[in-house]
C-alpha positions in Angstrom: 15.1 239.6 -94.7 14.5 243.3 -94.9 14.0 245.4 -91.8 13.2 249.1 -91.9 12.9 251.3 -88.8 12.1 254.9 -87.9 10.0 255.5 -91.0 8.8 259.1 -91.0 7.4 260.5 -94.2 5.3 263.6 -94.8 3.9 265.1 -98.1 2.6 268.6 -98.3 2.7 268.9 -94.5 0.5 265.8 -94.3 2.0 262.9 -92.2 2.0 259.6 -94.0 4.2 257.5 -91.6 5.3 258.3 -88.1 7.9 256.3 -86.2 6.9 253.2 -88.2 8.8 250.0 -89.0 8.3 246.9 -91.2 10.0 243.5 -91.6 9.9 241.5 -94.9 10.9 237.8 -94.3 12.2 235.4 -96.9 9.9 232.7 -98.3 6.7 234.5 -97.5 4.2 236.4 -99.6 3.8 239.7 -97.8 0.9 242.0 -98.5 0.6 245.7 -97.8 -3.1 246.7 -97.3 -4.5 250.1 -97.1 -7.0 252.5 -98.6 -6.1 254.9 -101.4 -3.7 257.6 -100.1 -2.6 255.6 -97.1 1.0 255.3 -98.3 1.2 251.9 -100.0 3.2 253.2 -103.0 5.4 255.4 -100.7 6.2 252.4 -98.6 7.0 250.3 -101.7 9.4 252.9 -102.9 11.1 252.9 -99.5 11.4 249.1 -99.6 12.7 249.2 -103.2 15.3 252.0 -102.4 13.7 254.3 -104.8 12.3 256.9 -102.3 14.0 260.2 -101.6 12.8 260.0 -98.0 15.6 260.4 -95.4 16.2 259.4 -91.8 15.0 255.8 -91.8 17.2 252.8 -91.0 17.4 250.1 -93.7 18.8 246.6 -93.1 19.1 244.0 -95.8 19.9 240.4 -94.6 21.6 241.8 -91.6 23.6 244.5 -93.4 22.8 248.1 -92.7 22.3 250.0 -96.0 23.4 253.7 -96.2 20.3 255.2 -97.8 22.4 258.3 -98.8 24.7 256.1 -101.0 23.1 256.3 -104.4 25.7 253.9 -105.9 25.0 251.2 -103.3 21.2 251.6 -103.8 21.7 251.3 -107.6 23.7 248.1 -107.1 21.0 246.6 -105.0 18.3 247.6 -107.4 20.2 246.1 -110.3 20.6 242.6 -109.0 18.7 242.1 -105.7 15.3 243.8 -106.4 12.8 243.0 -109.1 10.0 245.5 -109.7 6.5 244.9 -111.0 5.0 248.3 -111.4 1.3 248.9 -112.2 1.8 250.1 -115.8 5.4 251.1 -116.5 7.3 247.8 -116.5 7.6 246.9 -120.1 9.0 248.5 -123.2 6.0 248.3 -125.6 8.1 248.6 -128.7 10.2 245.5 -127.8 9.2 241.9 -128.2 8.6 239.5 -125.3 12.2 238.1 -125.7 13.7 241.6 -126.0 12.1 242.8 -122.8 13.5 239.7 -121.0 17.0 240.3 -122.5 16.9 243.9 -121.4 16.4 243.2 -117.8 18.8 240.3 -117.8 21.6 242.5 -119.2 20.7 245.2 -116.6 21.5 242.7 -113.8 24.8 241.9 -115.5 23.7 238.3 -116.3 24.2 236.2 -119.4 21.1 235.9 -121.5 20.1 232.5 -122.9 17.1 231.4 -124.8 16.8 228.4 -122.5 16.6 230.7 -119.4 13.9 232.8 -121.1 11.8 229.8 -122.1 12.0 228.4 -118.6 10.7 231.7 -117.1 8.0 232.1 -119.7 6.8 228.6 -118.9 7.0 229.3 -115.1 4.7 232.4 -115.5 2.4 230.5 -117.9 3.0 232.7 -120.9 2.9 230.4 -123.8 3.2 232.9 -126.6 5.7 233.3 -129.4 8.7 235.2 -127.8 8.9 237.4 -130.9 5.5 238.8 -130.2 5.4 242.6 -129.7 4.6 243.5 -126.1 2.0 246.1 -127.2 -0.4 243.4 -128.5 -0.5 241.4 -125.2 -3.5 241.5 -123.0 -3.4 243.0 -119.5 -2.9 239.6 -117.8 -0.2 238.6 -120.3 1.7 241.8 -119.7 1.6 241.3 -115.9 3.0 237.8 -116.3 5.7 239.1 -118.6 6.5 241.8 -116.1 6.9 239.2 -113.4 9.2 237.2 -115.8 11.3 240.3 -116.4 11.7 240.8 -112.6 12.6 237.1 -112.1 15.2 237.0 -114.9 17.3 239.4 -112.8 17.5 236.6 -110.3 16.6 239.0 -107.4 16.1 238.2 -103.7 13.2 240.7 -103.6 10.1 241.0 -105.8 8.1 244.2 -105.3 4.7 244.2 -107.0 2.6 247.4 -106.8 -1.1 246.5 -107.3 -0.3 243.7 -109.7 -3.9 242.7 -110.2 -5.6 246.1 -110.2 -6.6 245.9 -113.9 -7.2 242.1 -114.1 -10.3 239.9 -114.0 -10.8 237.3 -111.3 -9.2 234.5 -113.4 -6.0 236.4 -114.2 -5.9 237.7 -110.6 -5.9 234.2 -109.3 -3.1 233.1 -111.7 -0.9 236.1 -110.8 -1.3 235.6 -107.0 -0.6 231.9 -107.2 2.4 232.7 -109.3 3.7 235.2 -106.8 3.0 232.9 -103.9 5.0 230.1 -105.5 7.9 232.5 -106.1 7.8 233.5 -102.4 7.8 229.9 -101.3 10.9 229.3 -103.4 12.7 231.5 -100.9 12.2 235.0 -102.3 10.9 238.0 -100.5 7.7 238.9 -102.3 5.8 242.1 -101.4 2.5 243.1 -103.0 0.2 246.0 -102.5 -3.5 245.3 -102.6 -6.8 246.3 -101.1 -8.6 243.1 -102.4 -9.7 241.1 -99.3 -9.7 237.8 -101.3 -6.1 238.3 -102.1 -5.2 239.0 -98.5 -6.5 235.6 -97.5 -3.9 234.0 -99.8 -1.0 236.0 -98.4 1.3 234.7 -95.6 1.9 238.1 -93.9 -0.4 241.1 -94.0 0.5 244.7 -93.0 -2.3 247.3 -92.6 -1.6 251.0 -93.1 -3.7 252.9 -90.6 -3.3 256.1 -88.6 0.2 256.8 -90.1 1.3 253.4 -88.8 2.3 250.1 -90.4 0.4 247.4 -88.4 1.3 243.7 -88.6 -1.4 241.0 -88.3 1.0 238.5 -86.5 4.6 238.1 -85.3 7.4 237.3 -87.7 10.2 234.9 -87.1 13.4 237.0 -87.4 16.0 234.4 -88.2 18.6 236.3 -90.3 21.5 235.1 -92.5 23.8 237.9 -93.3 24.4 238.1 -97.0 27.1 239.8 -99.0 26.3 242.5 -101.6 28.4 242.3 -104.7 28.7 245.2 -107.1 27.0 244.6 -110.4 28.4 246.5 -113.4 26.5 247.0 -116.6 28.3 245.1 -119.4 29.1 246.6 -122.8 26.6 244.1 -124.2 23.8 246.1 -122.6 24.9 249.4 -124.1 25.3 247.9 -127.5 22.0 246.0 -127.4 20.0 248.9 -125.9 21.3 251.5 -128.3 20.6 249.2 -131.2 17.0 248.9 -130.2 16.7 252.6 -129.6 17.5 253.1 -133.3 15.1 250.4 -134.2 12.2 251.7 -132.0 9.4 253.2 -134.0 11.2 252.8 -137.4 8.9 255.2 -139.3 9.1 257.9 -136.6 12.9 257.4 -136.3 13.2 257.6 -140.0 11.3 260.9 -140.1 13.3 262.4 -137.3 16.5 261.3 -138.9 15.6 262.5 -142.4 14.3 265.9 -141.3 17.6 267.0 -139.6 19.7 265.6 -142.5 17.7 267.5 -145.2 17.5 270.6 -143.0 21.3 270.6 -142.6 21.6 270.1 -146.3 19.2 273.0 -146.9 21.4 275.3 -144.7 24.6 274.2 -146.5 22.9 274.6 -149.9 21.8 278.1 -149.0 25.3 279.1 -147.9 26.8 277.6 -151.0 24.2 279.4 -153.1 24.9 282.7 -151.4 28.7 282.3 -152.0 28.1 281.2 -155.6 25.9 284.1 -156.4 28.3 286.6 -154.8 31.2 284.9 -156.6 29.4 285.2 -160.0 28.6 288.8 -159.3 32.2 289.5 -158.5 33.4 287.7 -161.6 31.0 289.7 -163.7 32.2 293.0 -162.3 35.8 291.9 -162.6 35.2 291.0 -166.2 33.9 294.4 -167.2 35.4 296.8 -164.6 38.9 298.2 -165.4 39.9 298.0 -161.8 42.1 301.1 -162.1 42.6 304.3 -160.2 44.3 307.4 -161.6 46.5 309.3 -159.0 47.5 312.9 -159.9 49.6 315.5 -158.1 48.3 318.8 -159.3 51.2 320.8 -157.9 54.3 318.7 -158.4 55.7 315.5 -159.9 55.1 312.2 -158.1 58.4 311.2 -156.5 59.9 307.7 -156.6 59.1 307.3 -152.9 55.5 308.3 -153.6 55.3 305.7 -156.3 56.9 303.1 -154.0 54.3 303.8 -151.3 51.4 303.7 -153.7 52.6 300.4 -155.0 52.5 299.0 -151.4 48.9 299.7 -150.9 47.0 296.4 -150.3 45.1 295.4 -153.5 47.4 297.2 -155.9 48.8 294.8 -158.5 50.9 297.1 -160.7 51.6 300.8 -161.0 52.2 302.6 -164.3 53.3 306.2 -165.1 50.8 308.2 -167.1 52.2 310.6 -169.8 50.2 313.4 -171.3 50.8 316.0 -174.0 48.5 318.5 -175.7 48.2 319.6 -179.3 45.8 321.5 -181.6 47.3 320.3 -184.9 47.8 316.9 -186.5 48.0 315.4 -190.0 45.3 313.0 -191.2 46.4 311.1 -194.3 49.0 313.8 -194.9 46.4 316.6 -194.5 46.9 319.1 -191.8 44.0 319.6 -189.4 43.7 322.3 -186.8 41.1 322.4 -184.0 39.9 325.1 -181.7 39.9 322.7 -178.8 43.0 321.0 -177.4 43.6 317.4 -178.2 45.1 315.4 -175.3 47.6 312.7 -176.2 47.8 310.1 -173.4 49.7 306.9 -172.9 47.9 303.6 -172.6 49.2 300.1 -171.7 48.8 296.7 -173.4 46.7 295.1 -170.6 44.0 297.8 -171.1 43.2 296.6 -174.6 41.6 293.5 -173.1 38.6 295.4 -171.7 38.5 298.4 -174.0 35.1 299.1 -175.6 35.2 300.3 -179.2 32.7 301.1 -182.0 35.1 299.5 -184.4 38.6 298.1 -184.3 41.4 297.3 -186.8 43.4 294.1 -186.5 46.5 296.3 -186.9 47.2 299.8 -185.6 48.6 301.6 -182.6 46.3 304.4 -181.4 42.8 304.7 -180.1 40.6 307.8 -180.5 37.8 309.1 -178.4 34.3 309.0 -180.0 33.9 312.8 -180.1 37.3 313.3 -181.7 36.7 310.7 -184.4 33.4 312.4 -185.2 35.1 315.8 -185.4 37.9 314.5 -187.6 35.6 312.2 -189.7 37.9 309.3 -189.1 37.6 306.0 -190.9 39.4 302.6 -190.6 41.9 303.5 -193.3 42.9 306.9 -191.7 46.5 307.5 -190.6 47.5 310.2 -188.1 50.7 312.0 -187.7 51.6 313.8 -184.4 54.5 316.2 -184.5 56.4 318.2 -181.9 55.1 315.9 -179.0 58.5 314.4 -178.0 57.4 310.9 -179.2 59.7 308.3 -180.5 57.3 307.7 -183.3 54.9 310.2 -185.0 53.0 308.3 -187.6 50.3 306.0 -186.4 47.6 303.8 -187.8 44.3 303.9 -186.0 43.5 300.7 -184.1 40.0 301.7 -183.0 37.5 304.3 -181.9 36.0 304.1 -178.4 32.3 304.0 -177.6 30.6 307.3 -177.0 31.0 308.4 -173.4 33.6 305.7 -172.8 37.1 306.7 -171.7 40.2 305.1 -170.3 40.9 306.0 -166.7 43.9 308.1 -167.5 41.9 310.8 -169.3 38.3 311.7 -169.7 38.3 314.8 -171.9 36.3 315.0 -175.2 39.2 315.0 -177.6 41.7 312.2 -176.8 44.3 310.1 -178.6 45.6 307.1 -176.7 49.1 306.3 -177.7 51.1 303.2 -176.6 53.3 304.1 -173.5 56.5 303.0 -175.2 56.4 305.9 -177.7 56.7 308.5 -174.9 60.2 309.8 -174.0 59.3 311.3 -170.6 60.8 309.7 -167.5 58.9 311.7 -164.8 55.2 312.3 -164.4 52.7 313.9 -162.1 50.2 311.0 -162.6 50.3 307.3 -162.2 47.8 304.5 -162.9 47.1 302.0 -160.2 46.0 298.6 -161.5 44.1 296.8 -158.8 43.7 293.1 -158.1 39.9 293.2 -158.3 37.0 295.6 -157.9 36.8 295.0 -154.2 40.2 296.7 -153.9 38.4 300.0 -154.7 37.0 300.0 -151.2 38.9 302.5 -149.1 41.5 303.1 -151.8 41.0 306.9 -151.8 41.6 307.2 -148.0 44.8 305.1 -148.3 46.1 307.4 -151.1 45.3 310.5 -149.1 47.2 309.1 -146.1 50.3 308.9 -148.3 50.0 312.5 -149.6 46.9 314.7 -149.1 47.8 316.6 -152.3 47.2 313.5 -154.4 43.8 313.4 -156.1 42.2 310.3 -157.4 40.0 309.6 -160.4 38.0 306.4 -160.9 36.5 306.4 -164.3 34.0 303.6 -163.6 32.3 305.2 -160.6 29.2 303.1 -161.5 31.3 300.1 -160.4 31.7 301.6 -156.9 27.9 301.7 -156.7 27.8 298.1 -157.8 30.4 297.2 -155.2 28.2 298.9 -152.5 25.2 297.0 -153.9 27.1 293.8 -153.8 27.9 294.4 -150.1 24.3 295.1 -149.4 23.2 292.1 -151.4 25.7 289.8 -149.7 24.9 291.1 -146.3 21.1 290.7 -146.9 21.6 287.2 -148.3 23.8 286.3 -145.4 21.3 287.6 -142.9 18.5 285.7 -144.6 20.5 282.5 -144.7 21.5 282.9 -141.1 17.9 283.5 -140.0 16.7 280.5 -141.9 19.5 278.3 -140.6 19.0 279.5 -137.0 15.3 278.9 -137.2 15.8 275.4 -138.6 18.4 274.6 -136.0 16.2 276.0 -133.2 13.3 273.9 -134.3 15.4 270.8 -134.6 17.0 271.4 -131.2 13.6 271.8 -129.6 12.4 268.7 -131.4 15.4 266.7 -130.3 15.0 267.9 -126.8 11.4 266.7 -126.6 12.2 263.5 -128.4 14.8 262.6 -125.8 12.7 264.0 -122.9 9.9 261.7 -124.0 12.1 258.8 -122.9 12.0 259.9 -119.3 9.5 257.3 -118.2 11.5 254.6 -120.0 14.7 255.8 -118.4 13.0 256.1 -115.0 12.1 252.4 -115.1 15.7 251.7 -116.0 16.9 253.8 -113.0 14.4 252.1 -110.8 15.9 248.8 -111.9 19.4 249.9 -110.9 21.0 252.0 -113.6 23.0 254.8 -112.0 23.1 258.4 -113.3 26.6 257.6 -114.6 25.4 254.7 -116.5 22.4 256.6 -117.9 24.8 259.4 -119.0 27.1 256.8 -120.7 24.1 255.3 -122.5 22.9 258.6 -123.7 26.4 259.6 -124.8 26.7 256.4 -126.9 23.4 257.1 -128.5 24.5 260.7 -129.2 27.8 259.5 -130.8 26.0 257.0 -132.9 23.5 259.6 -134.1 26.3 262.1 -134.9 28.2 259.5 -136.9 25.2 258.3 -138.8 23.9 261.8 -139.5 27.4 263.1 -140.6 27.8 260.2 -143.0 24.3 260.8 -144.4 24.9 264.5 -144.9 28.3 263.9 -146.6 26.7 261.3 -148.9 24.0 263.8 -149.7 26.5 266.6 -150.4 28.6 264.3 -152.6 25.5 263.2 -154.5 24.6 266.9 -154.9 28.1 267.7 -156.1 27.8 265.0 -158.7 24.4 266.2 -159.9 25.7 269.8 -160.0 28.7 268.7 -162.0 26.6 266.7 -164.5 24.2 269.7 -165.0 27.2 272.0 -165.4 26.1 274.3 -162.6 28.8 276.4 -161.0 27.9 275.7 -157.3 30.5 274.7 -154.8 28.3 272.4 -152.7 31.0 270.2 -151.2 34.0 272.0 -149.8 36.0 272.0 -146.6 33.9 275.0 -145.5 30.6 273.2 -146.1 31.9 270.1 -144.4 32.9 272.2 -141.3 29.5 273.9 -141.4 27.8 270.5 -141.6 29.6 269.2 -138.5 28.8 272.4 -136.6 25.1 272.2 -137.5 25.0 268.5 -136.5 26.7 269.2 -133.2 24.5 272.2 -132.6 21.3 270.1 -133.3 22.2 267.1 -131.2 24.8 268.1 -128.5 22.8 270.7 -126.6 19.5 268.8 -126.3 21.4 265.6 -125.5 23.4 267.1 -122.6 20.4 269.1 -121.3 18.0 266.2 -121.5 20.5 263.8 -119.9 21.2 266.2 -117.0 17.4 266.6 -116.5 16.9 262.8 -116.6 19.7 262.2 -114.2 18.0 264.6 -111.8 14.5 263.3 -112.2 12.9 262.1 -109.0 12.2 258.5 -109.8 9.6 258.2 -107.1 7.6 261.2 -108.4 7.7 260.1 -112.0 6.6 256.6 -111.2 3.5 258.0 -109.5 2.2 259.6 -112.8 
């Protein structure tokens, strides 16, 4: 027996119940009668421990129930109360059998096919249990809803307008069914305004003038019952999450594929950005000399200065630069004098890898600038003799002539002869050549050199590469910005999509809460769904990345599509897409007012 006293409920400053009470006995079909807006549904939610109303006294089989104890109320709704709502009982995407199994597992009971068949026979639902619920008629759905309530083996059945959308034949079937259940010892409460139904009920309450009025006195023999806590088994979580992934397969497939390919697109764009930037860098490093000439116009560069220059970040090696000047030389034993000075400068073996020449001999020692070769009318067979320059060797065969307007970093005058450094006898110099690791090392190099000695001047022969470095920075920055915007937009759209997808489950989850699932159990269920989604999406993205890597490898494309970085990015994207909406939606769902949602 249920006894509720001191019921006081108001909505929008309108009194619904004032100092009212109600008793629901066992073994009787109890009807709640009243016109629309009189409070039938409100009273039902109070009886079913769904209502947020406060202040009333609730007694179940002689035990007082603390209506502020959500855990206790959830326990009662799980195993003691079965609901038959007007239109929110069933999960349309499940079969008849799957709906029965769902409610059985909620109550913590073992599901068997025999139990399901017995209940279906009892409610006169002789249809294949594998039939989808969505194809059932209104009467069949109501009978299935009653079966779902009964499979929980509750003491109380609450049916809100169970015949409102049924014809007379189905109405009679449902009422006879509910009456039979009541006479089997259950507390069965129905809401109705149909006078013919009221005649078949054992007890009738009328809702008038904010009161709950009884037609006749009720025998109040009470047997105090114990309330055992019912815990949701792991079978329920496993089974429910399995069907969540199976629900609306095409829709689920679309919503699974879109994030996977969107994440892949983001990863691909990042990989493409890095690949293009890397190729640009390689191209610049291939053609740029990556050298800086440092000169002291007033003095020699000391050993300490050379040591400090060598410690600059990005400097690979440091070489002394030796220079001499002459106006005379012998070409094929013929003396030549020029009005302009000829600069004789040291060069190093590594520089020959990137030197640009009009022509080049397989053998030879020295290189000539283009202007000087034109002035001297040099050919491939010419030999040059340099005297009085303090060189360990004075006769040289020409190795090549540089392009017009192309010079090595150590000197950029018009008339230059580049001689291998080992033929110079000097040990001190006022100039050194810094060989850098790559072209990016140019950035800020001048400031670092000036910090060592403000008197040092720097010369970078390939100034055009500095502009290209700047262009690369702009290009990389713009590409990064574009990729970031695209990825952020994709993630934002997916997050919103996931939020609404989860939020659309609120009515389904509301029914589960009404049937006894606590907020903790709802959160656990959503967490399991989240983890399963994360695992499946991560595996799918990794497989897609590996497949792409294989395709890229077969096609011979230099694109690092699968790396530790892209894997980390994938995981970050996946967590970003699913974690925030899952947590936010779950928190919202846990705070939903079940009573309000069931009214819509």
